[in-house]
C-alpha positions as CSV (number, residue, x, y, z in Angstrom):
1,M,-6.9,-14.6,-5.2
2,L,-9.0,-14.9,-1.9
3,L,-6.2,-16.0,-0.1
4,L,-4.0,-13.7,-1.8
5,S,-6.5,-10.6,-1.4
6,I,-5.9,-10.8,2.3
7,F,-1.7,-11.1,2.4
8,G,-2.0,-8.2,-0.3
9,L,-4.3,-6.6,2.0
10,S,-1.7,-7.5,5.7
11,S,0.7,-5.6,4.5
12,L,-1.7,-2.6,4.1
13,L,-3.1,-3.4,8.4
14,G,0.6,-3.6,9.7
15,A,2.8,-1.1,8.2
16,S,-0.1,1.1,8.9
17,D,1.1,2.2,12.8
18,S,2.4,5.6,11.4
19,A,1.7,8.2,9.1
20,A,5.5,8.5,7.8
21,A,5.5,4.6,7.4
22,A,2.2,4.2,5.6
23,L,3.1,7.2,3.4
24,G,6.6,4.6,2.5
25,L,4.5,1.9,2.4
26,G,1.9,3.6,-0.1
27,V,5.0,4.8,-2.2
28,I,6.6,1.7,-3.1
29,A,3.5,-0.4,-4.0
30,T,2.6,2.8,-6.2
31,L,6.2,2.0,-8.0
32,A,5.7,-2.1,-7.7
33,L,2.7,-1.5,-9.2
34,V,3.0,0.9,-11.8
35,V,6.3,-1.0,-13.1
36,V,4.8,-4.5,-12.6
37,H,1.4,-3.4,-14.7
38,I,4.4,-1.7,-17.0
39,F,6.3,-5.1,-17.7
40,T,3.7,-6.8,-17.7
41,S,1.4,-5.4,-20.4
42,L,4.6,-6.2,-22.6
43,L,4.1,-9.4,-23.2
44,P,3.7,-11.3,-26.0
45,E,-0.5,-12.1,-27.0
46,R,0.4,-15.2,-27.7
47,L,1.6,-16.1,-24.2
48,P,0.4,-19.4,-23.0
49,R,-2.1,-18.4,-19.7
50,I,0.7,-20.3,-17.3
51,A,3.9,-19.0,-18.6
52,R,1.7,-16.0,-18.8
53,T,1.3,-16.2,-15.3
54,I,4.9,-17.4,-14.5
55,A,6.0,-14.3,-15.7
56,I,4.1,-11.9,-13.9
57,V,4.9,-13.7,-10.7
58,L,8.7,-13.4,-12.8
59,I,8.3,-9.6,-12.3
60,A,6.4,-8.9,-9.5
61,G,8.6,-10.8,-7.2
62,G,12.3,-9.0,-8.8
63,T,10.3,-5.6,-8.5
64,V,10.1,-6.1,-4.9
65,G,13.7,-7.4,-4.6
66,A,14.6,-4.6,-5.9
67,L,12.7,-2.0,-4.2
68,E,13.8,-3.9,-1.4
69,L,17.7,-3.4,-1.7
70,L,17.1,0.0,-2.3
71,V,14.6,1.1,0.4
72,N,17.5,-0.9,2.8
73,A,20.2,1.5,1.1
74,F,18.5,5.4,0.9
75,W,16.0,4.8,4.2
76,Y,17.4,1.7,6.3
77,E,15.0,3.2,9.3
78,L,11.7,3.2,6.8
79,Y,13.0,-0.8,6.1
80,K,13.6,-1.6,9.1
81,A,9.7,-0.2,10.1
82,L,8.1,-1.8,8.2
83,G,10.2,-5.5,8.0
84,L,8.1,-8.1,6.4
85,F,5.8,-6.1,5.2
86,L,7.9,-4.7,2.4
87,P,8.1,-8.4,0.3
88,L,4.4,-9.2,1.1
89,I,4.0,-6.2,-2.0
90,V,4.6,-8.2,-4.1
91,V,1.4,-10.1,-3.8
92,A,-0.7,-6.4,-3.9
93,C,0.8,-6.4,-6.8
94,L,-0.2,-9.8,-8.1
95,V,-2.9,-9.8,-7.2
96,A,-3.7,-6.0,-8.5
97,A,-2.4,-8.0,-12.1
98,R,-4.4,-10.6,-11.9
99,P,-6.7,-9.0,-15.4
100,E,-3.6,-9.1,-17.2
101,I,-2.7,-12.9,-16.0
102,E,-6.3,-14.1,-17.8
103,T,-6.4,-11.4,-20.0
104,I,-3.6,-8.4,-22.0
105,A,-5.1,-5.5,-24.0
106,W,-3.5,-2.5,-22.5
107,T,-0.9,-0.1,-24.1
108,P,2.2,0.2,-21.7
109,R,0.6,3.8,-20.9
110,Q,-2.9,2.5,-20.3
111,A,-1.7,-0.4,-17.5
112,C,1.0,3.2,-16.3
113,I,-2.1,4.8,-15.6
114,T,-4.1,2.5,-14.2
115,A,-2.0,1.0,-12.0
116,L,-1.2,4.9,-10.1
117,R,-4.8,5.2,-9.7
118,M,-4.8,1.9,-8.0
119,G,-0.6,3.0,-6.2
120,V,-2.6,6.7,-4.9
121,G,-5.7,4.4,-4.2
122,F,-3.5,2.1,-1.9
123,L,-1.3,4.5,-1.2
124,A,-5.0,6.7,0.3
125,I,-6.4,4.2,2.6
126,A,-2.1,3.3,3.7
127,L,-2.2,7.3,4.9
128,A,-5.1,7.8,6.6
129,L,-4.8,4.2,8.6
130,G,-1.8,5.7,9.3
131,I,-2.6,9.2,10.6
132,A,-5.8,7.9,12.9
133,R,-4.0,5.5,14.4
134,E,-1.0,7.1,14.8
135,I,-2.8,10.1,16.8
136,V,-5.6,8.0,18.0
137,G,-2.6,5.4,19.7
138,H,0.4,8.7,20.2
139,G,-1.3,11.9,20.1
140,S,1.2,12.2,17.0
141,V,1.3,12.4,13.7
142,F,4.1,11.1,11.5
143,H,6.1,11.1,14.6
144,R,9.8,10.2,13.5
145,A,8.9,11.2,10.0
146,A,12.3,12.2,9.9
147,Q,14.2,9.0,10.3
148,L,12.0,7.2,8.4
149,L,11.3,9.3,4.8
150,G,14.6,11.8,5.0
151,T,15.0,15.1,6.3
152,W,12.5,16.7,4.1
153,A,10.0,15.5,6.2
154,A,10.2,16.7,9.0
155,P,8.2,19.9,9.0
156,L,5.4,17.4,8.7
157,D,5.8,16.4,12.4
158,H,3.7,17.7,15.3
159,T,2.3,16.2,18.3
160,F,-1.0,17.3,19.6
161,F,-1.0,15.7,23.0
162,R,1.6,13.7,24.9
163,P,2.1,9.5,24.6
164,S,0.8,8.3,28.1
165,L,-2.2,10.1,27.2
166,G,-3.1,7.4,23.8
167,F,-5.0,4.9,23.2
168,V,-2.6,1.9,23.0
169,L,-4.4,-0.5,21.2
170,A,-5.4,1.9,18.1
171,V,-0.9,1.4,17.3
172,L,-1.6,-2.7,18.3
173,A,-2.4,-5.7,15.6
174,P,-6.8,-5.0,16.8
175,G,-6.8,-1.6,16.3
176,A,-5.6,-1.9,12.6
177,F,-8.7,-4.3,12.4
178,I,-10.4,-1.5,14.4
179,A,-10.1,1.4,12.5
180,L,-10.4,-0.1,9.1
181,G,-13.3,-1.0,9.7
182,I,-14.5,2.3,10.0
183,L,-13.5,3.6,7.8
184,L,-15.3,0.3,5.2
185,A,-18.7,2.6,7.6
186,L,-18.3,5.6,7.1
187,Y,-16.8,4.7,3.1
188,Q,-20.3,2.8,3.4
189,W,-22.1,5.5,5.3
190,L,-21.1,7.9,2.5
191,R,-22.2,6.0,-0.3
192,S,-25.4,5.8,1.3
193,L,-25.5,9.4,1.1
194,T,-25.6,9.5,-2.9
195,P,-28.7,10.1,-5.0
196,K,-28.7,7.2,-7.3
197,T,-28.4,7.3,-10.7
198,D,-31.2,4.8,-12.9
199,D,-29.4,3.6,-16.4
Protein backbone atom coordinates (compact mmCIF):
# COMPACT_ATOMS: atom_id res chain seq x y z
CA MET A 1 0.00 0.00 0.00
CA LEU A 2 2.96 2.35 0.52
CA LEU A 3 3.81 2.01 -3.18
CA LEU A 4 0.18 2.81 -4.09
CA SER A 5 0.31 5.89 -1.87
CA ILE A 6 3.49 7.09 -3.60
CA PHE A 7 1.88 6.73 -7.04
CA GLY A 8 -1.23 8.53 -5.79
CA LEU A 9 0.96 11.35 -4.47
CA SER A 10 2.74 11.65 -7.83
CA SER A 11 -0.47 12.83 -9.51
CA LEU A 12 -0.85 15.52 -6.87
CA LEU A 13 2.74 16.73 -7.21
CA GLY A 14 2.91 16.45 -10.98
CA ALA A 15 -0.28 18.36 -11.76
CA SER A 16 0.06 21.11 -9.18
CA ASP A 17 2.40 23.38 -11.19
CA SER A 18 -0.52 25.79 -11.71
CA ALA A 19 -3.59 26.62 -9.66
CA ALA A 20 -6.00 25.95 -12.55
CA ALA A 21 -4.60 22.47 -13.24
CA ALA A 22 -4.57 21.68 -9.52
CA LEU A 23 -8.21 22.77 -9.19
CA GLY A 24 -9.20 20.61 -12.16
CA LEU A 25 -7.34 17.60 -10.77
CA GLY A 26 -8.87 18.09 -7.32
CA VAL A 27 -12.43 18.24 -8.67
CA ILE A 28 -11.91 15.17 -10.86
CA ALA A 29 -10.34 13.25 -7.96
CA THR A 30 -13.27 14.19 -5.69
CA LEU A 31 -15.81 12.96 -8.26
CA ALA A 32 -13.85 9.74 -8.72
CA LEU A 33 -13.66 9.14 -4.96
CA VAL A 34 -17.40 9.70 -4.51
CA VAL A 35 -18.36 7.31 -7.32
CA VAL A 36 -15.88 4.63 -6.22
CA HIS A 37 -16.98 4.81 -2.59
CA ILE A 38 -20.69 4.70 -3.40
CA PHE A 39 -20.35 1.70 -5.73
CA THR A 40 -18.02 -0.03 -3.27
CA SER A 41 -20.58 0.37 -0.48
CA LEU A 42 -23.16 -1.36 -2.69
CA LEU A 43 -21.06 -4.52 -3.06
CA PRO A 44 -22.56 -7.53 -1.21
CA GLU A 45 -21.00 -8.21 2.20
CA ARG A 46 -20.77 -11.94 1.48
CA LEU A 47 -18.43 -11.28 -1.43
CA PRO A 48 -14.99 -12.87 -0.81
CA ARG A 49 -12.16 -10.41 -0.18
CA ILE A 50 -10.31 -11.21 -3.41
CA ALA A 51 -13.50 -10.68 -5.43
CA ARG A 52 -14.12 -7.42 -3.56
CA THR A 53 -10.60 -6.23 -4.39
CA ILE A 54 -11.05 -7.04 -8.08
CA ALA A 55 -14.44 -5.29 -8.10
CA ILE A 56 -12.96 -2.13 -6.57
CA VAL A 57 -10.10 -2.11 -9.09
CA LEU A 58 -12.63 -2.40 -11.93
CA ILE A 59 -14.89 0.29 -10.44
CA ALA A 60 -11.97 2.69 -9.93
CA GLY A 61 -10.53 2.05 -13.40
CA GLY A 62 -13.92 2.41 -15.10
CA THR A 63 -14.77 5.58 -13.18
CA VAL A 64 -11.48 7.33 -13.93
CA GLY A 65 -11.61 6.14 -17.55
CA ALA A 66 -15.07 7.67 -17.97
CA LEU A 67 -13.97 10.92 -16.31
CA GLU A 68 -10.89 11.02 -18.54
CA LEU A 69 -13.08 10.73 -21.65
CA LEU A 70 -15.38 13.50 -20.38
CA VAL A 71 -12.46 15.83 -19.68
CA ASN A 72 -10.97 15.01 -23.08
CA ALA A 73 -14.29 15.84 -24.77
CA PHE A 74 -15.21 19.04 -22.93
CA TRP A 75 -11.98 20.43 -21.40
CA TYR A 76 -9.29 19.37 -23.84
CA GLU A 77 -6.73 21.94 -22.64
CA LEU A 78 -7.14 20.67 -19.08
CA TYR A 79 -6.82 17.12 -20.38
CA LYS A 80 -3.50 18.01 -22.04
CA ALA A 81 -2.28 19.86 -18.93
CA LEU A 82 -2.99 16.91 -16.62
CA GLY A 83 -1.62 14.33 -19.06
CA LEU A 84 -0.57 11.04 -17.45
CA PHE A 85 -1.50 12.26 -13.97
CA LEU A 86 -5.21 11.93 -14.70
CA PRO A 87 -5.20 8.09 -14.93
CA LEU A 88 -3.05 7.97 -11.77
CA ILE A 89 -6.15 9.08 -9.84
CA VAL A 90 -7.11 5.38 -10.01
CA VAL A 91 -4.32 4.67 -7.56
CA ALA A 92 -5.49 7.42 -5.22
CA CYS A 93 -8.99 5.91 -5.35
CA LEU A 94 -7.62 2.46 -4.52
CA VAL A 95 -5.66 3.82 -1.58
CA ALA A 96 -8.73 5.67 -0.31
CA ALA A 97 -10.95 2.60 -0.78
CA ARG A 98 -8.64 0.32 1.24
CA PRO A 99 -10.95 0.20 4.29
CA GLU A 100 -13.79 -1.07 2.08
CA ILE A 101 -11.51 -3.73 0.61
CA GLU A 102 -10.90 -5.07 4.11
CA THR A 103 -14.43 -4.66 5.52
CA ILE A 104 -17.58 -3.06 4.16
CA ALA A 105 -19.86 -1.57 6.78
CA TRP A 106 -20.88 1.74 5.24
CA THR A 107 -24.17 2.81 3.74
CA PRO A 108 -23.99 4.67 0.40
CA ARG A 109 -24.71 7.93 2.27
CA GLN A 110 -21.85 7.37 4.73
CA ALA A 111 -19.55 6.38 1.86
CA CYS A 112 -20.48 9.53 -0.06
CA ILE A 113 -19.82 11.79 2.96
CA THR A 114 -16.48 10.10 3.66
CA ALA A 115 -15.43 10.37 0.01
CA LEU A 116 -16.41 14.04 -0.09
CA ARG A 117 -14.27 14.74 2.99
CA MET A 118 -11.29 12.97 1.44
CA GLY A 119 -11.85 14.68 -1.91
CA VAL A 120 -12.15 18.14 -0.40
CA GLY A 121 -8.94 17.51 1.58
CA PHE A 122 -7.16 16.40 -1.60
CA LEU A 123 -8.55 19.44 -3.43
CA ALA A 124 -7.40 21.81 -0.68
CA ILE A 125 -3.85 20.40 -0.69
CA ALA A 126 -3.66 20.45 -4.50
CA LEU A 127 -4.94 24.02 -4.64
CA ALA A 128 -2.55 25.21 -1.92
CA LEU A 129 0.38 23.62 -3.76
CA GLY A 130 -0.76 24.96 -7.12
CA ILE A 131 -1.26 28.53 -5.89
CA ALA A 132 2.03 28.60 -3.97
CA ARG A 133 4.08 27.16 -6.85
CA GLU A 134 2.47 29.37 -9.49
CA ILE A 135 2.90 32.59 -7.51
CA VAL A 136 6.55 31.88 -6.71
CA GLY A 137 7.38 30.50 -10.17
CA HIS A 138 5.40 32.74 -12.51
CA GLY A 139 4.12 35.64 -10.41
CA SER A 140 0.52 34.80 -11.25
CA VAL A 141 -2.40 32.77 -9.97
CA PHE A 142 -4.91 30.86 -12.13
CA HIS A 143 -2.99 31.81 -15.29
CA ARG A 144 -4.77 30.37 -18.37
CA ALA A 145 -7.71 29.40 -16.16
CA ALA A 146 -10.18 30.33 -18.91
CA GLN A 147 -8.45 27.96 -21.34
CA LEU A 148 -8.15 25.08 -18.88
CA LEU A 149 -11.44 25.35 -16.99
CA GLY A 150 -13.74 27.44 -19.16
CA THR A 151 -14.73 31.08 -19.59
CA TRP A 152 -16.30 31.20 -16.10
CA ALA A 153 -12.77 31.02 -14.61
CA ALA A 154 -11.44 34.08 -16.49
CA PRO A 155 -11.94 36.49 -13.52
CA LEU A 156 -9.70 34.25 -11.37
CA ASP A 157 -6.63 35.05 -13.50
CA HIS A 158 -4.36 37.54 -11.68
CA THR A 159 -0.75 38.57 -12.28
CA PHE A 160 1.37 39.95 -9.43
CA PHE A 161 4.73 40.41 -11.16
CA ARG A 162 6.47 39.57 -14.43
CA PRO A 163 7.18 35.84 -15.04
CA SER A 164 10.85 36.70 -15.63
CA LEU A 165 11.10 37.70 -11.94
CA GLY A 166 9.77 34.33 -10.77
CA PHE A 167 11.71 31.48 -9.25
CA VAL A 168 11.45 28.82 -12.00
CA LEU A 169 12.38 25.92 -9.69
CA ALA A 170 8.98 26.29 -8.02
CA VAL A 171 7.11 25.06 -11.11
CA LEU A 172 9.56 22.24 -11.90
CA ALA A 173 9.34 18.74 -10.42
CA PRO A 174 11.78 19.39 -7.52
CA GLY A 175 9.74 22.46 -6.62
CA ALA A 176 6.72 20.24 -5.97
CA PHE A 177 8.62 18.28 -3.32
CA ILE A 178 10.03 21.45 -1.76
CA ALA A 179 6.57 23.05 -1.62
CA LEU A 180 5.04 19.89 -0.14
CA GLY A 181 7.79 19.76 2.49
CA ILE A 182 7.16 23.40 3.45
CA LEU A 183 3.40 22.79 3.69
CA LEU A 184 3.94 19.69 5.86
CA ALA A 185 6.33 21.61 8.12
CA LEU A 186 3.79 24.44 8.41
CA TYR A 187 1.04 21.94 9.23
CA GLN A 188 3.15 20.28 11.94
CA TRP A 189 4.05 23.68 13.39
CA LEU A 190 0.38 24.71 13.55
CA ARG A 191 -0.48 21.41 15.20
CA SER A 192 2.22 21.97 17.82
CA LEU A 193 0.62 25.30 18.69
CA THR A 194 -2.77 23.80 19.52
CA PRO A 195 -3.10 22.69 23.14
CA LYS A 196 -3.35 18.93 23.65
CA THR A 197 -6.34 17.68 25.65
CA ASP A 198 -6.02 14.64 27.89
CA ASP A 199 -8.94 12.23 27.67
